Structure formats: structure tokens, C-alpha cells
PAVO-660577 format. One line per 5 residues: number of its first residue (from 1); their letters; for each residue x, y, z of C-alpha. Coordinates in nm, 2 decimals, decimal comma, padded with zeros to 4 digits. Each point is the difference from the previous one (the first is absolute). Layout:
NUM	a	X Y Z; ... $
This chain:
1	mkrfi	13,52 08,84 10,20; 00,25 -00,29 00,06; 00,06 00,15 00,34; -00,38 00,02 00,06; -00,05 -00,38 -00,12 $
6	sivla	00,30 -00,10 00,24; -00,21 00,18 00,28; -00,30 -00,18 -00,04; 00,17 -00,34 -00,06; 00,15 00,03 00,29 $
11	lilaf	-00,30 00,09 00,21; -00,21 -00,28 -00,18; 00,28 -00,26 00,09; 00,02 00,13 00,35; -00,37 -00,03 00,06 $
16	smavp	-00,04 -00,29 -00,18; 00,21 -00,17 00,27; -00,18 00,21 00,26; -03,09 01,34 -03,16; -00,11 00,29 -00,19 $
21	afagi	00,22 00,28 00,07; -00,11 00,34 00,14; -00,19 00,10 -00,26; -00,02 00,37 -00,11; 00,22 00,09 00,32 $
26	drnqt	00,26 00,27 -00,07; 00,33 -00,11 00,16; 00,11 00,37 00,03; -00,05 00,14 00,30; -00,31 00,21 00,08 $
31	rsqip	00,08 00,40 -00,06; -00,03 00,11 00,36; -00,01 00,34 00,07; 00,16 -00,04 00,32; 00,36 -00,10 00,09 $
36	vvris	00,09 -00,38 00,09; 00,30 -00,07 00,23; 00,11 -00,35 -00,08; 00,22 -00,20 00,27; 00,15 -00,31 -00,05 $
41	gdgea	00,21 -00,28 00,16; 00,37 -00,10 00,03; 00,04 00,02 -00,40; 00,23 00,31 00,01; 00,39 -00,04 -00,05 $
46	lynae	00,19 00,12 00,28; 00,33 00,16 -00,02; 00,32 00,09 00,19; 00,16 00,36 00,00; 00,25 -00,11 -00,29 $
51	gerim	-00,29 -00,08 -00,22; 00,00 -00,37 00,01; -00,30 -00,18 00,03; -00,04 -00,20 00,36; -00,31 -00,17 -00,02 $
56	hfrgl	-00,28 -00,10 -00,25; -00,17 -00,32 00,05; 00,00 -00,08 -00,41; 00,36 00,06 00,02; 00,06 -00,29 00,23 $
61	ledng	-00,12 -00,24 -00,28; 00,20 00,18 -00,29; 00,32 -00,16 -00,15; 00,20 00,29 00,07; 00,32 -00,11 -00,19 $
66	ddeds	00,21 -00,06 00,28; 00,28 -00,25 -00,03; -00,09 -00,20 00,34; 00,07 -00,38 -00,09; -00,12 -00,33 00,15 $
71	saiye	00,25 00,03 00,28; -00,16 00,35 00,13; -00,33 -00,20 00,03; 00,16 -00,27 00,20; 00,19 00,22 00,20 $
76	sianv	-00,33 00,18 00,12; -00,19 -00,33 00,05; 00,30 -00,12 00,21; 00,03 00,32 00,20; -00,38 -00,09 00,15 $
81	llpfl	00,01 -00,36 -00,01; 00,32 -00,07 00,13; -00,07 00,16 00,34; -00,34 -00,12 00,01; 00,12 -00,39 -00,02 $
86	vegvl	00,31 00,02 00,19; -00,02 00,24 00,30; -00,40 -00,02 -00,01; -00,10 -00,34 -00,05; 00,28 -00,17 00,15 $
91	fdnwd	00,11 00,23 00,31; -00,32 00,19 00,04; 00,12 00,35 -00,05; -00,17 00,18 -00,25; 00,12 00,36 00,05 $
96	pyyen	00,26 -00,03 -00,29; -00,31 -00,14 -00,25; -00,18 00,29 00,08; 00,27 00,24 -00,04; 00,10 -00,13 -00,35 $
101	lqkei	-00,35 -00,04 -00,12; -00,04 00,40 00,10; 00,30 00,07 -00,14; -00,02 -00,17 -00,33; -00,35 00,16 -00,04 $
106	selfg	00,09 00,34 00,07; 00,26 00,01 -00,24; -00,27 -00,07 -00,25; -00,21 00,30 00,13; 00,27 00,24 00,11 $
111	dalld	-00,05 00,36 00,02; -00,39 -00,07 -00,04; 00,00 -00,13 00,38; -00,10 00,28 00,24; 00,16 00,07 00,31 $
116	cngdp	-00,08 -00,11 00,35; -00,22 00,32 00,05; -00,18 -00,11 -00,34; 00,18 00,31 -00,19; 00,16 -00,04 -00,36 $
121	ipgtg	00,37 00,02 -00,03; 00,09 00,38 -00,08; -00,05 00,03 -00,39; -00,21 -00,30 -00,07; -00,35 00,03 -00,15 $
126	lpqnv	-00,17 00,14 -00,28; 00,25 00,14 -00,30; 00,01 00,34 -00,07; -00,20 00,00 -00,32; -00,30 -00,15 00,19 $
131	lndme	00,03 00,26 00,25; 00,00 00,27 -00,28; -00,33 -00,15 -00,13; -00,15 00,00 00,34; 00,08 00,38 00,03 $
136	ynrth	-00,13 00,08 -00,33; -00,32 -00,15 00,10; -00,04 00,20 00,30; 00,03 00,33 -00,19; -00,19 -00,06 -00,33 $
141	dkkgs	-00,35 -00,04 -00,09; 00,03 -00,34 -00,25; -00,35 00,06 -00,11; 00,13 00,25 -00,30; -00,13 -00,05 -00,35 $
146	kgyya	-00,12 -00,37 00,06; -00,29 00,16 00,19; -00,02 -00,28 00,25; 00,23 -00,22 00,28; 00,13 -00,31 -00,10 $
151	yndyw	00,06 -00,26 00,27; 00,39 00,01 -00,02; 00,02 00,38 -00,02; 00,10 00,04 00,39; 00,14 -00,35 00,08 $
156	fkydw	00,13 00,05 00,37; 00,36 -00,19 00,00; 00,16 -00,03 00,33; 00,27 -00,23 00,16; -00,24 -00,31 00,08 $
161	rldpl	00,21 -00,14 00,27; -00,05 00,30 00,26; -00,26 00,06 00,25; -00,36 00,04 -00,15; -00,09 00,22 00,30 $
166	ktadd	00,35 00,25 -00,13; -00,12 -00,08 -00,36; -00,37 00,12 00,08; 00,15 00,34 00,04; 00,17 00,04 -00,31 $
171	fndyi	-00,34 -00,12 -00,14; -00,21 00,23 00,14; 00,23 00,30 -00,10; 00,03 -00,14 -00,36; -00,42 00,03 00,01 $
176	rcikd	00,00 00,30 00,14; 00,23 00,12 -00,30; -00,20 -00,15 -00,26; -00,32 00,17 00,16; 00,19 00,32 -00,01 $
181	ktgcd	00,15 -00,01 -00,35; -00,34 -00,14 -00,16; -00,26 00,20 00,18; -00,20 -00,32 00,07; -00,14 -00,05 00,37 $
186	kvgii	00,04 -00,38 -00,01; 00,20 -00,27 -00,15; -00,04 -00,38 -00,10; 00,24 -00,24 00,12; 00,08 -00,33 -00,15 $
191	ssclg	00,20 -00,23 00,24; 00,17 -00,35 -00,06; 00,22 -00,23 00,24; 00,21 00,19 00,22; -00,14 00,31 -00,09 $
196	tnvvt	-00,31 -00,09 00,19; 00,19 00,00 00,32; 00,09 00,37 -00,06; -00,36 00,08 -00,09; -00,16 -00,12 00,30 $
201	ayiak	00,29 00,17 00,20; -00,06 00,31 -00,18; -00,39 00,01 00,06; 00,07 -00,12 00,36; 00,20 00,30 00,08 $
206	ygtdd	-00,19 00,27 -00,25; -00,33 -00,14 -00,07; -00,21 -00,01 -00,32; -00,07 00,37 -00,06; 00,23 00,03 -00,34 $
211	ingvt	-00,12 -00,31 -00,15; -00,29 -00,02 -00,23; 00,07 -00,41 -00,04; 00,24 -00,24 00,13; 00,08 -00,36 -00,16 $
216	fdggv	00,19 -00,29 00,13; 00,16 -00,27 -00,28; 00,18 -00,30 00,16; -00,01 00,18 00,33; 00,23 -00,15 00,26 $
221	cygse	-00,08 00,26 00,30; -00,25 -00,30 00,11; 00,30 -00,23 00,01; 00,21 -00,18 -00,27; 00,03 -00,39 00,13 $
226	ilset	00,34 -00,05 -00,15; 00,15 00,31 00,21; -00,20 -00,06 00,31; 00,03 -00,40 00,05; 00,35 -00,04 -00,10 $
231	isgkf	00,10 00,21 00,28; -00,24 -00,12 00,24; 00,08 -00,37 00,07; -00,25 -00,12 -00,31; 00,29 -00,08 -00,22 $
236	kvdgy	-00,10 -00,29 -00,27; 00,15 -00,19 -00,29; -00,25 -00,16 -00,25; 00,20 -00,16 -00,32; -00,34 00,02 -00,21 $
241	aieri	-00,05 00,34 00,10; 00,37 00,06 -00,11; -00,09 -00,19 -00,33; -00,30 00,26 -00,06; 00,18 00,32 00,05 $
246	lkdsa	00,28 -00,08 -00,22; -00,26 -00,11 -00,27; -00,18 00,35 00,06; 00,32 00,17 00,00; 00,09 -00,13 -00,36 $
251	eygff	-00,38 00,04 -00,10; 00,02 00,36 00,06; 00,35 00,07 -00,13; 00,18 00,08 00,32; 00,26 -00,27 -00,01 $
256	dvgsf	00,03 -00,40 -00,08; 00,21 -00,22 00,18; -00,01 -00,28 -00,25; -00,21 -00,31 00,00; 00,26 -00,21 00,17 $
261	itstv	-00,01 00,21 00,32; -00,37 -00,02 00,01; 00,01 -00,38 -00,04; 00,25 -00,05 00,26; -00,19 00,21 00,24 $
266	nllsa	-00,34 -00,21 -00,12; 00,21 -00,32 00,07; 00,08 00,12 00,35; -00,34 00,06 00,08; -00,13 -00,31 -00,16 $
271	sgmld	00,24 -00,21 00,18; -00,11 00,15 00,34; 00,39 00,07 00,05; -00,07 00,38 00,03; -00,28 -00,04 00,25 $
276	avvgv	00,20 -00,24 00,19; 00,31 00,20 00,03; -00,16 00,30 00,07; -00,21 -00,19 00,26; 00,30 -00,11 00,16 $
281	tkehl	00,16 00,33 00,02; -00,32 00,20 00,17; -00,02 -00,30 00,24; 00,35 -00,02 00,11; 00,17 00,32 -00,09 $
286	yykii	-00,29 00,23 -00,01; 00,09 00,28 00,26; 00,37 -00,06 -00,08; -00,05 00,07 -00,36; -00,32 00,18 -00,06 $
291	egvts	00,02 00,30 00,25; 00,36 00,06 -00,06; -00,05 00,01 -00,39; -00,32 00,20 00,02; 00,20 00,28 00,19 $
296	alals	00,31 -00,02 -00,23; -00,19 -00,01 -00,32; -00,23 00,29 00,10; 00,26 00,24 00,11; 00,23 -00,08 -00,30 $
301	tfftw	-00,33 00,05 -00,25; -00,31 00,15 00,00; -00,06 00,06 00,41; 00,22 00,30 00,06; -00,24 00,17 -00,25 $
306	pnywa	-00,31 00,14 00,21; -00,22 00,01 -00,29; 00,03 -00,41 -00,03; -00,08 00,00 00,37; -00,30 00,17 -00,10 $
311	avtte	-00,17 -00,29 -00,18; 00,07 -00,24 00,30; -00,39 -00,08 00,13; -00,11 00,10 00,35; -00,02 -00,39 00,08 $
316	dfdda	00,36 -00,05 -00,07; 00,15 00,34 00,12; 00,11 -00,11 00,34; 00,12 -00,31 -00,06; 00,21 00,14 -00,31 $
321	lnyvf	00,16 00,25 00,22; 00,11 -00,28 00,23; 00,13 -00,23 -00,28; 00,21 00,30 -00,16; 00,12 00,17 00,31 $
326	geegs	-00,03 -00,21 00,28; -00,22 -00,02 00,32; -00,03 00,37 00,20; 00,36 00,10 00,15; 00,18 -00,20 -00,30 $
331	ekrte	00,34 00,15 -00,14; -00,16 00,03 -00,33; -00,33 00,19 00,15; 00,30 00,24 00,12; 00,19 00,03 -00,29 $
336	yagli	-00,31 00,06 -00,22; -00,17 00,22 00,22; -00,03 00,27 -00,26; -00,17 -00,23 -00,25; -00,21 -00,18 00,22 $
341	ekive	-00,15 00,35 00,14; -00,09 00,06 -00,39; -00,17 -00,33 -00,03; -00,19 00,05 00,34; -00,13 00,34 -00,09 $
346	ydevv	-00,14 -00,11 -00,30; -00,19 -00,31 00,17; -00,14 00,24 00,22; -00,10 00,28 -00,22; -00,11 -00,19 -00,33 $
351	rqhip	00,00 -00,40 00,01; -00,20 -00,03 00,31; -00,25 00,24 -00,17; -00,05 -00,12 -00,36; -00,37 -00,10 00,01 $
356	eimkg	-00,06 00,37 00,19; 00,19 00,16 -00,27; -00,16 -00,19 -00,30; -00,36 00,08 00,15; 00,09 00,39 00,03 $
361	ivdae	00,07 00,03 -00,34; -00,34 -00,12 -00,08; -00,16 00,18 00,30; 00,18 00,33 -00,17; -00,19 -00,07 -00,33 $
366	vnlgi	00,33 -00,06 -00,15; -00,01 -00,22 -00,31; 00,16 -00,31 00,08; 00,11 -00,30 -00,20; 00,20 -00,32 00,06 $
371	makyg	00,16 -00,25 -00,25; 00,11 -00,38 00,11; 00,16 -00,20 -00,24; 00,05 -00,39 -00,03; 00,07 -00,30 -00,22 $
376	sqmip	00,34 -00,05 00,10; 00,21 -00,21 00,27; 00,11 00,22 00,32; 00,35 00,01 00,04; 00,07 -00,34 00,19 $
381	vcesa	00,16 00,08 00,31; -00,28 00,01 00,25; -00,29 -00,17 00,14; -00,25 00,18 -00,19; 00,17 -00,07 -00,33 $
386	nlvsd	-00,27 -00,20 -00,14; -00,27 00,29 00,00; -00,16 00,15 -00,27; 00,27 00,31 -00,08; 00,15 00,19 -00,25 $
391	qiasv	00,37 -00,15 00,11; 00,04 00,28 00,27; -00,31 00,05 00,22; -00,31 -00,21 00,02; -00,36 00,09 -00,14 $
396	yrasy	-00,11 00,03 00,35; 00,26 00,24 00,11; -00,03 00,22 -00,32; -00,37 00,00 00,00; -00,03 00,08 00,39 $
401	gatts	-00,20 -00,31 00,07; -00,11 -00,22 -00,29; -00,06 -00,36 00,07; 00,18 -00,24 -00,23; 00,11 -00,34 -00,08 $
406	tiydt	00,35 -00,13 -00,03; 00,14 -00,02 -00,36; -00,08 -00,34 -00,08; -00,37 00,01 00,16; -00,31 00,17 -00,01 $
411	lsdey	-00,23 00,13 00,24; -00,23 -00,30 00,10; -00,33 -00,02 -00,16; -00,16 00,01 00,36; 00,13 00,35 00,05 $
416	iaaqq	-00,08 00,11 -00,34; -00,36 -00,09 00,05; -00,01 00,15 00,33; 00,12 00,31 -00,14; -00,25 00,00 -00,28 $
421	eaglg	-00,26 -00,10 00,23; 00,09 00,34 00,19; -00,03 00,21 -00,33; 00,37 00,02 -00,01; 00,08 -00,21 -00,30 $
426	ryisp	00,11 00,29 -00,21; 00,29 00,03 00,20; 00,15 -00,37 -00,09; 00,25 00,02 -00,29; -00,07 -00,20 -00,30 $
431	dkqid	00,30 -00,25 00,08; -00,16 -00,05 00,34; 00,33 00,10 00,19; -00,13 00,38 00,16; -00,26 00,08 00,16 $
436	astcm	-00,01 00,39 00,04; -00,28 00,07 00,21; 00,23 -00,03 00,29; 00,24 00,28 -00,11; -00,03 00,33 00,21 $
441	fpdyt	-00,14 00,14 -00,33; -00,12 -00,26 -00,22; -00,17 00,24 -00,25; 00,33 00,22 -00,04; 00,23 -00,30 -00,04 $
446	wfykg	00,09 -00,17 -00,32; 00,20 -00,34 -00,07; 00,25 -00,01 -00,26; 00,13 -00,38 -00,11; 00,28 -00,05 -00,21 $
451	athsn	00,24 00,29 00,05; 00,27 -00,04 00,26; 00,08 00,24 00,29; 00,26 00,19 -00,20; -00,20 00,03 -00,31 $
456	wtsye	-00,20 00,30 00,00; -00,22 00,01 -00,31; -00,20 00,29 -00,16; -00,32 -00,17 00,05; 00,00 -00,03 00,37 $
461	ikily	00,18 00,37 00,00; -00,29 00,11 -00,20; -00,27 -00,12 00,26; 00,19 00,16 00,29; 00,06 00,32 -00,20 $
466	dvata	-00,36 00,03 -00,08; -00,08 -00,05 00,39; 00,24 00,24 00,11; -00,12 00,29 -00,21; -00,38 -00,07 -00,02 $
471	dkqlt	-00,23 00,25 00,13; -00,16 -00,26 00,21; 00,05 -00,35 00,12; 00,04 -00,24 -00,26; -00,07 -00,39 00,08 $
476	vndfe	00,05 -00,31 -00,18; -00,34 00,03 -00,15; 00,12 00,30 -00,21; 00,22 -00,17 -00,20; -00,12 -00,26 -00,27 $
481	wgqfi	00,29 -00,25 00,10; -00,15 -00,02 00,32; 00,18 -00,14 00,35; 00,23 -00,24 -00,15; 00,21 00,03 -00,26 $
486	vydnd	00,24 -00,26 -00,22; 00,33 00,15 -00,15; 00,19 -00,17 -00,29; 00,35 00,08 00,02; 00,08 -00,15 -00,33 $
491	tdtay	-00,23 00,23 -00,17; 00,02 00,28 00,25; -00,40 -00,03 00,01; -00,26 00,02 00,29; -00,35 -00,18 -00,01 $
496	kmted	-00,29 -00,04 00,21; 00,06 -00,32 00,22; -00,24 -00,27 -00,09; 00,03 -00,33 00,08; 00,16 -00,10 -00,35 $
501	ncdte	00,30 00,22 00,03; 00,09 -00,01 00,36; 00,26 -00,25 00,01; 00,30 00,21 -00,08; 00,26 -00,20 00,22 $
506	twkdd	00,29 -00,15 -00,19; 00,02 -00,29 00,28; -00,35 -00,13 -00,01; 00,08 -00,33 -00,14; 00,21 -00,07 00,30 $
511	kdvag	-00,28 00,03 00,23; 00,02 -00,41 00,07; 00,27 00,03 00,19; -00,06 00,26 00,22; -00,23 -00,13 00,25 $
516	pqtpy	-00,02 -00,35 00,18; 00,09 -00,28 -00,20; -00,06 -00,39 00,03; 00,35 -00,22 00,04; -00,07 -00,07 -00,35 $
521	eklft	-00,06 00,32 -00,11; 00,31 00,12 00,16; 00,20 -00,29 -00,16; -00,13 00,10 -00,37; 00,08 00,36 00,06 $
526	fiksv	00,34 -00,10 00,13; 00,08 -00,22 -00,32; -00,12 00,26 -00,23; 00,20 00,26 00,15; 00,31 -00,21 00,00 $
531	inwlr	-00,04 -00,09 -00,38; -00,04 00,40 -00,05; 00,30 00,04 00,19; 00,22 -00,24 -00,21; -00,13 00,17 -00,32 $
536	efykl	00,08 00,32 00,09; 00,34 -00,10 00,14; 00,07 -00,17 -00,32; -00,08 00,30 -00,21; 00,23 00,23 00,19 $
541	isakf	00,27 -00,26 00,00; -00,05 00,02 -00,37; 00,00 00,34 -00,04; 00,34 00,03 00,21; 00,19 -00,29 -00,18 $
546	pvtdk	-00,17 -00,01 -00,34; 00,11 -00,31 -00,22; 00,22 00,05 -00,29; 00,05 -00,21 -00,32; 00,35 -00,13 00,02 $
551	ta	-00,01 -00,14 -00,33; -00,08 00,32 -00,19 $
């Protein structure tokens, strides 16, 4: 945990310089007579040959009891900042900064990184017990005495780093084995996050003959802005957005950095310091820092993983290749030729054909269901960070084309009036942030507000399970809660969205500082921020150095 914090601090410092509930709804899954294959994203922990965990995102935020002290944190920061400040800023020699940054981050990711061909270190991947469970699923009918198939009977576990086209081959074999053992002609599929990349690759290669219905929940196969824009030159730091995601993370129980840090971020934003230093960095050092840092970060973290490249948008793909590997003929293009081959093949076979793949599902009379989630701040490292999203993907991407406002705004009255005049008013969300009519499949698309990308609730799975296993195509009109749904994280309850229950964001009261401000408003915001920071600073110092009564 401390090492993770040290890396984050180093990056921040460097870049700073540079209603009624579902009445009568059974939350248990529908008792389907056909098996359902579920495939998720990067939630499965990975291990090395010695049985040691090498990668699990939640593990980065755990206090693992290590004995690192403050000096280790300072050392990590110094290893990144010293070459940045001394050799880079003073002598215009940036290579040592790139190398040290990549080294520090690589140590955090370790054996989870793939090699230059996009292949794993031998012995790394799923643990043996998971592989054993997968083999059992391939060879047993799990309907048994239950008389039905549950949504998680045939959960497909896989190494989510790898090439989706290769994983699609294993996914196809898994489905064929299940069909053979259960005697069923078709299966239902529930996919989420990176799993949607595998499913679209599977359909592109093997078609839909074995599928009764397929559903996509929080999908990234149409793109995820935080993965796509950050490696294609669209990096952006927004102080207020950082505050919002810290509040979201604390609210949802992920982690809480404390009020002093959030108040410090607020002060940097309110004073204009964060915008100023980032602006100077982008204006004067942009090509020196951003491109080199992009490549260093990409190749020491997520972007030796082909499945993460699958979440890059069509619009950003060419720029991303150039930022990470350099122009055609560069040394990195040669060094990483094997990895690039996998990335480009997915682009040609799947990414460029997503609309046709999705339309082909419907044309083949296979049930289709799409769930887009929102109500949270997108991770604030890209230009699109203020789009309506679930932290990872925008509603526009996850829904395949919905028109949305930004997080603090609503669709204009003129726009809504025009849609109502056109007979499309039913597709406008009660919070006026979404118009579902522009989706590829508006009647097969649900919008779920209040659950983050990583929180897969029983309510959303219930809808998608029903769609995947039904004997006909279900639409938003077949469910009494309609197209727009609100989820209450505190009570684990879902509601049909209304104008009265749709304001779920934890940071709505900050709206006055999100948009343009007059000089007087800016001054007031700054003074309020200073007072709040001083209050939090006093609380921090008081906790660290409590006053004792020496007369006792």
C-alpha cells in the first residue's frame, strides 16, 4: 500500500509541475432451463508458479502489513523527481526520467507485465484451484437437483491480460463443452467490463449459432476513455474531478484518503495553482514530458496487456500506437513487434466492426441486452473525465451511442423539447442527463445510476440474466422498473428512477465551483477553501500531537 502511495505521489508531483423499491421483484435469478456463461473483467487475481499473488487491483490498496517506512516512500519519489528536475528541466535530458519512472512502476506490477510479444511470464496466470474449477465446469452438468441453471454456474475465468482473440478460442471451447454436457442447444451469455472484448471477439470469429441471448454490462469493447485517451495525447488533470472521485471512493467503501488530502486538492484547485502549473507544463514541456511519460507508464503498467488495448477507441487507436511505441520504424516498434501484431489484429478483426457485430446479433434473432451505469466521477486523467460515467466508461460508450450531458449539467430544454416533439420523449431520463433514443438499440438498453463500474449488483444481473435466457427478445417495456433505474448503495436497494430520487451523486453540493465563475465567486470559493484547509490541518496536527495535561 505504501509503495502504491509513493508512486501516485511521485506522479502527481511530476505532473503538477508539468423512491419506491422494486415492489414484488424476486432478486433471485430466474430459474432458467438453459445454462448461462458469465464472463467478467479484471477482477480475478493472478499468481506466479510459486503460488504468490502477482496482481489484483484491490490488493494495491490493501495494507499488507509490510514494514516500509517513510524513507521508502521518499526514496521512490526521489527516484522519479530528481531526474525530472535536475536532468530534465535543467539540462533537457529526459531519458533518465523516463527510465526511472518505468522502473519504479514496473516494480509495482512485476510479473504481471507481459513480454514484448504480449505473452505472459511462464507460470503466471490463474491459480490451479481456479483452473480445476474450470475443468470441472467443462465436464459436468450443474443443473442437478436444482432443476435450473443459476447465473454463476458456468463462470468463465480467464487471464484477463491476454489477447481477446486468443481467449475467444478458449471461450468457444468452453461453450461447446457445456452444450455437450448439458444437452442444451444454446447458452446465454452475461458479459461485463473487459469480458465484453472477449465476447465480441468470440462472435466475430465463431458467430452466434450457439447463443440464445447475450448481454453487455458496463462494456468497454466500444471504448473506455480513461484507457483510450490517456495514451493518445488527451491527458488532463482536473483538481475538482480528483476531489469528486475521492469522495466517491470513500462513499462506496473502496478507500478513504482522509479529509486533509481532499481539502489540499481543493485548495490547489480553488487557488488556480493546479491549472496554472499543469498549463505551464503542457505549454512548455508537453512533448518532452507527455509523450515520453505516456510510453513509460503504458509499458510498465496496463499496455503490455492486449485486452486493455482492446478498450481503446477507433478514434484514438492510431495516436495511441504512436504515443506508446513511436512512429513507424522506431526502436520500440521493432522491440514490441509481437505485441503490436496482436493489437493490430484485434483492431482489424473486431474494433473496426463493432457496429456490424452488434447489429448481427439482432439480425440473427439472438436476444440482446445492454446495461450502462453512471452517477460517478470518471477517473480524472483524461479530457472526457466530466462525461456521465461509471468511473471507467462513459454512458455514451457503454450504451453504444446514448446522447448525454456532462456530470453537472442536463440536456438543454430546447433539445428535450425537440425530442418530445419527435415522439422520443420516453427515452429522456428523469434526471435529464441521458437520451437513449440515439443508442444503437434503445429498447434493449438500460441505464443504472448509483452503482460504480466495479459494483455488479444483483438487480442488474437479474435483468441481464432474464434477457439472456428468455424465449423471446425482452425490451425495457417488459420490466416494471423501466429503462432508467436508481441504485442505493447504502441499503442495497434499486428503484425505478423518478425526478424525486435521481440525485444520487455525493458531490452535487459542489456544483457552484464546477463551471465558470465571476472574479467575486472565485474569491469566495478560494477563501472558503482556505478556511476549510486550515480546519483540516488543525485537526491533523491535533491528532498527531495531542495536548496533554501536565498538571495531572
